[in-house]
C-alpha positions as CSV (number, residue, x, y, z in Angstrom):
1,M,-14.1,-25.2,15.1
2,K,-15.4,-26.2,18.7
3,V,-13.4,-28.8,20.4
4,L,-14.2,-30.5,23.4
5,V,-11.2,-31.3,26.0
6,A,-11.4,-33.4,28.6
7,T,-7.9,-34.1,29.9
8,K,-5.3,-33.1,32.3
9,S,-2.9,-33.1,29.4
10,V,-1.3,-29.2,29.2
11,S,0.0,-30.5,26.1
12,V,-3.0,-30.8,24.2
13,F,-4.3,-27.2,25.5
14,E,-1.0,-25.8,24.4
15,K,-1.2,-27.5,21.0
16,L,-4.9,-26.3,20.3
17,R,-4.2,-22.9,21.7
18,T,-1.4,-22.8,18.5
19,M,-4.2,-23.5,15.8
20,P,-6.3,-20.7,14.1
21,G,-10.3,-21.0,14.5
22,I,-10.4,-23.4,17.7
23,E,-12.6,-22.6,20.1
24,I,-11.6,-25.1,23.5
25,L,-14.9,-26.1,25.4
26,P,-13.0,-27.6,28.7
27,A,-14.9,-30.1,30.5
28,L,-13.9,-31.6,34.0
29,T,-17.0,-34.1,34.7
30,T,-18.9,-36.2,32.5
31,E,-21.9,-34.0,32.9
32,Q,-20.1,-30.9,31.5
33,I,-19.3,-33.3,28.5
34,D,-23.0,-34.3,28.4
35,Q,-23.7,-30.6,28.1
36,L,-21.1,-29.6,25.3
37,L,-21.0,-32.6,23.4
38,P,-23.8,-31.3,20.9
39,S,-21.8,-28.2,19.8
40,A,-18.6,-29.7,19.4
41,Q,-17.0,-30.9,16.2
42,L,-14.0,-32.9,18.0
43,A,-13.9,-34.0,21.5
44,I,-10.7,-35.2,23.2
45,I,-11.2,-37.3,26.1
46,D,-9.0,-39.1,28.6
47,F,-11.8,-41.0,30.8
48,P,-9.5,-41.9,33.8
49,D,-9.1,-37.7,33.8
50,V,-12.6,-37.3,34.1
51,V,-15.3,-37.1,37.3
52,E,-18.2,-39.0,37.1
53,Y,-20.8,-36.7,38.1
54,R,-24.5,-37.6,37.3
55,F,-23.6,-39.7,34.1
56,E,-21.3,-42.5,33.7
57,S,-18.6,-42.9,31.6
58,G,-20.0,-45.7,29.8
59,Y,-23.1,-43.3,28.9
60,I,-21.0,-40.7,27.7
61,Q,-19.3,-43.5,25.5
62,T,-22.4,-44.4,24.0
63,Q,-23.3,-40.6,23.3
64,L,-20.0,-40.5,21.6
65,V,-20.7,-43.0,19.3
66,N,-24.2,-42.0,18.7
67,A,-22.8,-38.2,17.7
68,Q,-20.3,-40.1,15.3
69,E,-22.7,-41.9,13.4
70,K,-25.1,-39.0,13.2
71,R,-23.5,-35.9,12.5
72,G,-19.3,-36.9,11.8
73,L,-18.2,-36.3,15.1
74,A,-14.5,-36.8,15.7
75,W,-13.6,-38.2,19.2
76,T,-10.0,-39.3,20.3
77,K,-7.5,-39.6,23.1
78,G,-5.2,-36.8,24.4
79,A,-2.2,-39.0,23.1
80,D,-3.7,-40.2,19.6
81,F,-4.7,-36.1,19.3
82,L,-0.9,-35.1,20.1
83,A,0.5,-37.6,17.9
84,D,-1.3,-36.5,14.8
85,S,-3.3,-33.3,15.4
86,D,-3.5,-32.2,11.7
87,Y,-5.3,-35.8,11.1
88,W,-7.7,-35.1,13.8
89,I,-8.6,-31.7,12.8
90,E,-9.1,-32.8,9.3
91,Q,-11.5,-35.6,10.6
92,A,-13.6,-33.0,12.6
93,S,-13.8,-30.7,9.3
94,K,-15.5,-33.8,7.7
95,A,-18.5,-33.4,9.9
96,I,-21.9,-33.2,8.2
97,G,-22.1,-30.0,6.3
98,V,-18.6,-29.2,6.3
99,S,-17.4,-31.9,3.9
100,G,-19.3,-30.3,1.1
101,L,-17.6,-27.1,1.0
102,P,-13.6,-26.7,-0.5
103,K,-11.0,-27.2,2.0
104,K,-9.5,-23.9,0.8
105,R,-11.1,-20.8,-1.0
106,T,-9.8,-17.2,-2.1
107,V,-12.2,-15.0,-3.3
108,A,-11.2,-11.5,-3.9
109,L,-13.7,-8.4,-3.8
110,V,-12.3,-5.9,-6.4
111,S,-13.1,-2.3,-8.3
112,Y,-11.8,0.4,-10.3
113,S,-14.3,2.4,-8.2
114,G,-14.3,3.5,-4.4
115,G,-17.4,3.8,-2.6
116,V,-19.1,0.9,-4.0
117,G,-19.0,-1.1,-0.5
118,K,-16.1,-3.6,-1.1
119,T,-14.8,-3.7,2.4
120,S,-18.6,-3.7,4.1
121,L,-19.1,-6.9,1.7
122,A,-16.3,-8.5,2.5
123,L,-16.5,-8.4,6.3
124,D,-20.0,-9.3,6.2
125,T,-19.2,-12.3,4.5
126,A,-16.3,-13.3,6.7
127,L,-17.9,-12.8,9.6
128,Y,-21.2,-14.7,8.4
129,F,-18.8,-17.6,7.3
130,A,-17.0,-17.5,10.8
131,R,-20.1,-17.7,12.7
132,R,-22.0,-20.3,10.6
133,T,-19.0,-22.7,10.2
134,E,-16.7,-22.0,12.9
135,Q,-13.8,-22.3,10.4
136,P,-10.8,-20.2,10.3
137,V,-11.4,-17.2,8.2
138,L,-8.6,-14.5,6.7
139,L,-9.6,-11.0,5.3
140,I,-7.0,-9.1,3.7
141,E,-6.8,-5.7,2.7
142,F,-4.9,-4.1,-0.2
143,V,-5.5,-0.2,-0.5
144,Y,-3.4,3.1,-1.7
145,G,-4.7,5.3,1.0
146,V,-5.8,5.0,4.4
147,S,-7.0,1.7,5.6
148,A,-11.0,1.5,5.1
149,L,-10.8,-1.6,7.5
150,G,-9.0,0.3,10.3
151,A,-11.7,2.6,9.8
152,L,-14.6,0.6,10.3
153,L,-13.0,-1.5,13.1
154,T,-11.6,1.6,15.3
155,E,-12.0,-0.2,18.5
156,L,-9.4,-2.7,17.5
157,Q,-5.7,-2.8,17.9
158,M,-4.5,-4.1,14.7
159,P,-1.1,-4.9,13.5
160,F,-1.0,-3.4,9.9
161,L,0.5,-5.5,7.0
162,Y,4.1,-3.9,7.3
163,D,4.9,-5.2,10.8
164,L,3.4,-8.3,10.2
165,T,5.7,-9.2,7.1
166,T,8.9,-7.6,9.1
167,K,8.2,-8.9,12.6
168,V,8.1,-12.8,12.2
169,D,6.6,-13.4,16.0
170,L,4.0,-10.9,15.4
171,Q,0.2,-12.3,14.9
172,P,-2.7,-10.6,13.2
173,A,-5.9,-9.4,15.3
174,S,-9.2,-11.4,15.5
175,F,-12.5,-10.0,15.0
176,K,-15.2,-12.4,16.2
177,G,-13.6,-15.4,14.5
178,V,-12.2,-13.2,11.2
179,T,-8.3,-13.1,11.1
180,L,-7.6,-9.1,10.0
181,I,-4.7,-8.1,7.9
182,P,-5.3,-4.3,7.4
183,M,-3.0,-2.6,4.7
184,D,-0.6,0.7,5.7
185,Y,0.3,1.3,2.2
186,D,2.7,4.1,3.1
187,N,5.1,1.5,4.7
188,C,4.2,-1.7,2.5
189,R,5.1,0.2,-0.7
190,L,8.9,-0.1,0.5
191,L,8.5,-4.1,0.7
192,P,9.3,-6.3,-2.1
193,A,6.0,-8.0,-3.5
194,E,7.6,-11.5,-2.6
195,E,8.2,-10.8,1.0
196,V,4.5,-9.4,1.2
197,G,3.4,-12.7,-0.6
198,K,5.3,-15.0,2.0
199,C,3.8,-13.6,4.9
200,L,0.3,-13.6,3.3
201,K,0.5,-17.3,2.0
202,R,1.5,-18.3,5.6
203,Q,-1.6,-17.4,6.9
204,M,-3.8,-18.1,4.0
205,A,-2.6,-21.7,4.4
206,N,-4.3,-21.9,8.0
207,H,-7.7,-20.2,6.7
208,R,-10.6,-22.4,5.2
209,L,-11.8,-19.2,3.5
210,T,-9.7,-16.2,2.4
211,V,-11.5,-13.0,1.5
212,V,-9.6,-10.0,-0.4
213,D,-10.7,-6.9,-0.3
214,A,-8.7,-4.8,-2.9
215,G,-8.9,-1.7,-5.4
216,W,-7.6,-2.6,-8.9
217,P,-5.3,-2.3,-10.1
218,H,-2.8,-2.7,-7.2
219,G,0.9,-3.4,-6.9
220,L,1.1,-5.7,-4.2
221,L,-2.0,-7.7,-4.9
222,R,0.2,-9.7,-7.5
223,S,2.1,-11.0,-4.6
224,I,-1.3,-13.6,-4.0
225,Q,-2.9,-13.0,-7.5
226,D,-2.5,-16.6,-8.2
227,E,-4.0,-17.6,-5.6
228,V,-7.3,-16.3,-6.2
229,D,-10.2,-18.8,-7.4
230,Q,-12.9,-16.1,-8.0
231,W,-13.0,-12.5,-8.7
232,L,-16.1,-10.6,-7.7
233,V,-16.1,-7.3,-9.6
234,V,-18.5,-5.0,-6.9
235,T,-20.3,-2.1,-8.5
236,T,-23.3,0.2,-7.5
237,P,-25.7,1.6,-9.8
238,R,-23.8,4.4,-10.4
239,L,-23.0,5.0,-14.2
240,D,-19.2,5.5,-13.8
241,A,-19.0,2.4,-11.5
242,I,-21.2,0.4,-14.0
243,E,-18.6,1.1,-16.8
244,N,-15.7,0.6,-14.7
245,A,-17.5,-2.5,-13.9
246,K,-17.8,-3.9,-17.3
247,K,-14.0,-3.1,-18.5
248,L,-12.7,-4.9,-15.2
249,Q,-14.6,-8.1,-15.8
250,L,-13.2,-8.1,-19.1
251,E,-9.6,-7.6,-17.7
252,L,-9.8,-10.4,-15.0
253,G,-11.7,-12.9,-17.6
254,L,-13.6,-16.2,-17.0
255,K,-13.2,-16.3,-13.0
256,A,-14.8,-12.9,-12.6
257,G,-18.5,-12.2,-12.1
258,V,-20.0,-8.8,-11.5
259,V,-21.9,-8.2,-7.9
260,L,-24.2,-5.1,-8.0
261,N,-24.5,-3.6,-4.6
262,Q,-27.2,-1.4,-3.1
263,K,-29.8,-2.0,-5.9
264,R,-32.7,0.0,-5.0
265,G,-35.4,-0.6,-7.9
266,A,-36.2,-1.3,-11.3
267,G,-34.6,1.7,-12.4
268,D,-31.3,0.3,-11.0
269,S,-32.0,-2.9,-13.2
270,L,-32.6,-0.9,-16.3
271,A,-28.9,1.0,-15.5
272,M,-27.6,-2.7,-15.9
273,A,-29.3,-3.6,-18.9
274,G,-26.9,-5.8,-21.2
275,M,-24.6,-6.4,-18.7
276,D,-24.0,-10.0,-17.4
277,R,-23.8,-10.2,-13.5
278,G,-23.6,-12.7,-11.0
279,L,-25.5,-11.2,-8.0
280,D,-27.9,-8.1,-7.0
281,L,-27.8,-6.9,-3.5
282,D,-30.5,-5.0,-2.6
283,Y,-30.3,-1.6,-0.8
284,T,-29.6,-1.7,3.1
285,D,-28.7,1.2,5.1
286,R,-27.1,-1.3,7.9
287,A,-24.4,-2.6,5.9
288,D,-21.9,-1.6,8.7
289,Q,-23.8,-3.7,11.5
290,W,-22.7,-7.0,10.3
291,T,-25.9,-8.7,10.4
292,G,-25.0,-11.4,7.7
293,K,-27.8,-10.7,5.2
294,L,-25.2,-9.6,2.6
295,G,-22.4,-12.2,3.7
296,K,-25.3,-15.0,3.3
297,E,-26.1,-13.8,-0.4
298,L,-22.3,-13.8,-1.4
299,L,-21.5,-16.9,0.2
300,Q,-24.5,-18.9,-1.9
301,Y,-23.1,-17.3,-4.8
302,I,-19.3,-18.1,-4.0
303,Y,-20.5,-21.6,-3.1
304,G,-23.4,-22.3,-5.0
305,P,-25.3,-25.4,-4.0
306,A,-23.0,-26.5,-1.6
307,W,-23.6,-23.7,0.4
308,R,-27.0,-24.2,0.6
309,E,-26.7,-27.8,1.5
310,Y,-24.3,-26.8,4.3
311,E,-26.8,-24.5,5.7
312,K,-29.5,-27.0,5.7
313,S,-27.4,-29.9,7.4
314,E,-26.4,-27.2,10.0
315,N,-29.8,-26.5,10.8
316,V,-30.8,-30.2,11.0
317,I,-27.8,-30.9,13.6
318,A,-28.8,-27.9,15.7
319,S,-32.5,-28.9,16.0
320,L,-31.3,-32.7,16.5
321,G,-29.2,-31.2,19.4
322,R,-32.1,-29.5,21.0
323,R,-34.2,-32.4,21.1
324,L,-31.7,-34.6,22.4
325,T,-31.1,-32.5,25.1
326,G,-34.7,-31.5,26.0
327,R,-35.9,-35.3,26.3
328,R,-32.6,-36.8,28.1
329,R,-32.5,-37.9,31.5
330,A,-29.7,-38.5,33.6
331,P,-29.1,-41.7,34.5
332,K,-28.3,-42.2,38.4
333,L,-24.9,-43.5,39.3
334,A,-24.9,-46.6,41.6
């Protein structure tokens, strides 16, 4: 979420920095407010602290009212934000498009088989959601061996789950708007599942979407198993992976759907004949470049029509912002 902040109150900035998924857009002048307003979901403005440059304060107030009516912008004063910050973040989340999505959702990509692309799909989905919604996203990994997430993102210095569970003040790493919790199983296996669950649930509570990347079965997954809204059983056209997916879908029950990854053609469809599946993802050799193509398809499957409506609304808002910016002329100050 992008928050436009035009105030001298240090407390407002300090409060926002403690909140996950927030990008602060600071402004000192009315001109800066005018430039940043189209991309903000929440505006915190103390007009006595703002320098009038090229635009009068009255003009900015009119633009705030228009943005509130047309795209659900929330705006307030610094003191009011500090008095009830959760309320104003919630109001901002009700902007056009965002309000149609559930406030919280947890999705787990699982399989008996390795090498089916769970981690690549999980990361692409989380990154695309973060990029499109600017809402906080969490990615949790459950492995038995080496962390696949760590192998994909070798350039990041990421705290692993054991340290995050045992060191209260330690915070997870973030990558392009996605909070990452990779697993170091050799250490984590020494921890009680209840302690792992407490750590993970604290993080999940602060994120709009949680994506779980997990091998199945996994002893520590039960720590958050009850939080999962939807199970996505991932398979490729390999015969062994298909058989494993069938078994796991039956084991997980009604909340489970099968995702066929890396489908190449009609032959792969024949291999899946007679097996119900929710989504087919075509073959791509760029899965580790996080283009969002696969993530977009997965989000459409996860959220259904609500995601298509969300993206439609976001495109309309972006187009409106460009038109307003392009034709606006600055009124001169007296």
